[in-house]
C-alpha positions in Angstrom: 62.6 -87.5 7.4 61.0 -84.4 5.7 59.6 -86.3 2.9 57.7 -88.4 5.5 56.0 -85.6 6.7 54.5 -84.4 3.7 53.6 -87.9 2.1 49.9 -88.4 2.6 48.3 -91.7 4.0 46.3 -91.9 0.8 45.6 -90.2 -2.7 42.3 -89.6 -4.5 41.7 -87.8 -8.1 38.6 -86.0 -6.2 36.7 -85.7 -2.9 33.9 -87.3 -4.9 35.7 -90.3 -5.8 36.3 -90.9 -2.1 33.6 -93.4 -0.1 32.5 -92.1 3.3 31.0 -95.6 4.1 34.6 -96.9 3.5 36.0 -94.1 6.0 33.6 -94.9 8.6 34.4 -98.7 8.1 38.0 -97.9 8.9 37.3 -96.3 12.1 37.1 -92.7 10.7 34.6 -90.5 12.9 35.4 -87.0 11.5 36.8 -85.4 8.6 38.6 -82.3 8.3 38.4 -80.6 4.9 40.1 -78.0 3.1 37.8 -75.5 1.5 39.6 -73.9 -1.6 40.4 -76.3 -4.6 39.2 -79.4 -2.5 35.6 -78.7 -1.9 35.3 -76.2 -4.3 37.4 -74.3 -6.9 39.3 -71.3 -5.5 37.0 -68.0 -5.2 33.8 -70.1 -5.8 30.8 -69.5 -3.5 28.7 -72.5 -4.1 30.0 -76.2 -3.7 29.4 -78.0 -6.7 26.2 -80.6 -6.5 28.9 -83.7 -6.3 30.4 -81.9 -3.1 27.0 -81.3 -1.7 26.2 -85.2 -2.4 29.2 -86.3 -1.0 28.8 -84.6 2.4 25.2 -85.9 2.4 26.8 -89.5 2.2 29.5 -88.4 4.7 26.5 -87.6 7.3 24.7 -90.9 6.4 28.0 -93.0 7.1 27.8 -91.2 10.6 31.0 -89.5 9.9 31.2 -85.6 10.9 32.8 -83.0 8.8 34.5 -79.6 9.6 35.9 -77.0 7.1 39.4 -75.9 8.0 40.5 -72.9 6.0 43.4 -70.3 6.3 40.6 -67.8 5.2 37.9 -66.5 7.3 35.5 -64.7 5.0 31.9 -64.3 4.9 32.5 -66.8 1.8 34.0 -69.6 4.1 31.1 -69.3 6.5 28.6 -69.3 4.0 29.8 -72.3 2.3 29.8 -74.1 5.7 26.1 -73.2 6.2 25.3 -74.3 2.7 26.7 -77.7 3.4 25.5 -77.9 6.9 28.9 -78.2 8.6 31.0 -76.4 10.9 33.9 -74.0 9.9 37.3 -73.3 11.5 38.8 -70.3 9.7 42.1 -68.4 10.2 43.4 -71.9 11.1 47.2 -70.8 10.1 47.6 -74.4 8.4 50.1 -76.1 8.6 50.2 -75.4 12.3 47.9 -77.8 13.9 45.8 -75.5 16.0 43.1 -75.1 13.5 43.0 -78.9 13.1 42.6 -79.5 17.1 39.6 -76.9 17.0 38.0 -78.8 14.3 38.4 -82.2 16.4 37.2 -80.6 19.2 33.9 -79.4 17.2 33.5 -83.0 16.0 34.2 -84.9 19.0 37.1 -86.8 17.6 40.9 -87.5 18.3 43.7 -87.9 15.9 43.2 -91.8 15.5 39.8 -91.5 14.2 40.0 -88.4 12.0 40.9 -88.0 8.5 41.9 -84.8 6.7 41.4 -84.1 2.9 43.0 -81.4 0.9 44.8 -80.3 -2.1 48.0 -79.0 -0.7 51.3 -81.1 0.7 52.7 -77.9 2.6 49.7 -77.1 4.4 47.1 -79.8 4.5 48.9 -82.9 4.2 52.1 -81.5 6.7 49.7 -80.4 8.8 47.5 -83.4 9.4 50.9 -85.4 9.5 51.9 -83.4 12.4 49.0 -84.1 14.0 48.7 -87.7 13.5 45.8 -87.9 11.5 44.9 -89.9 8.4 45.5 -87.6 5.5 44.2 -87.9 1.8 45.7 -85.8 -0.8 43.4 -84.7 -3.6 44.1 -83.1 -7.0 43.1 -79.3 -6.9 39.9 -78.5 -8.6 41.2 -75.4 -10.3 44.5 -73.8 -11.3 43.3 -70.5 -9.9 44.7 -70.1 -6.5 45.7 -67.1 -4.1 49.1 -65.3 -5.3 51.2 -66.9 -2.6 49.9 -70.6 -3.1 51.0 -70.4 -6.6 54.5 -69.9 -5.6 54.5 -72.8 -3.1 52.7 -75.1 -5.9 56.0 -74.6 -8.1 58.0 -76.4 -5.1 55.3 -78.8 -4.4 55.3 -79.9 -8.3 58.9 -80.6 -8.1 58.3 -83.3 -5.4 54.5 -84.4 -5.6 55.1 -87.2 -7.8 58.1 -88.6 -5.7 55.6 -88.4 -2.6 52.6 -90.0 -4.5 54.7 -92.9 -5.6 55.4 -93.5 -1.8 51.6 -93.8 -1.1 50.4 -97.4 -1.1 46.6 -96.4 -1.0 44.2 -98.0 -3.3 44.0 -95.1 -5.8 46.7 -93.1 -7.3 46.6 -89.5 -9.0 
């Protein structure tokens, strides 16, 4: 039961490796995006060019995006502004409240929403509790918030087992 709650619907090496047109064809109308180590390396202030291009492709596919982060600093808002997408900060992930706020902003419901993040115990767990399509990506950096580093130790112990359970087209 617990393993099912932290098993993503799909895995991908990076955000840029996902095709927004494919998500749209599958009925996805909105994507909840984790910020740190999913969109940009932890602590970074500028999205890499491949992420900027991916967000443009997402928009071109007719899919809305919303950044959901447990952080709520000026940096988070600036990244959202640079990418031209709204931000839900202080989300308290994995509690679904921040994800619900993002879906309200995007005008989606769980059946038409995907979540992309790099952590099993915040992103994937929260998305699965909500019933959205969850996609786990590899973290962009080893640098992380100190408490996240502690959680990663536990995550590493089960990540390979969880990824094996995923029947998506792309493995890690």
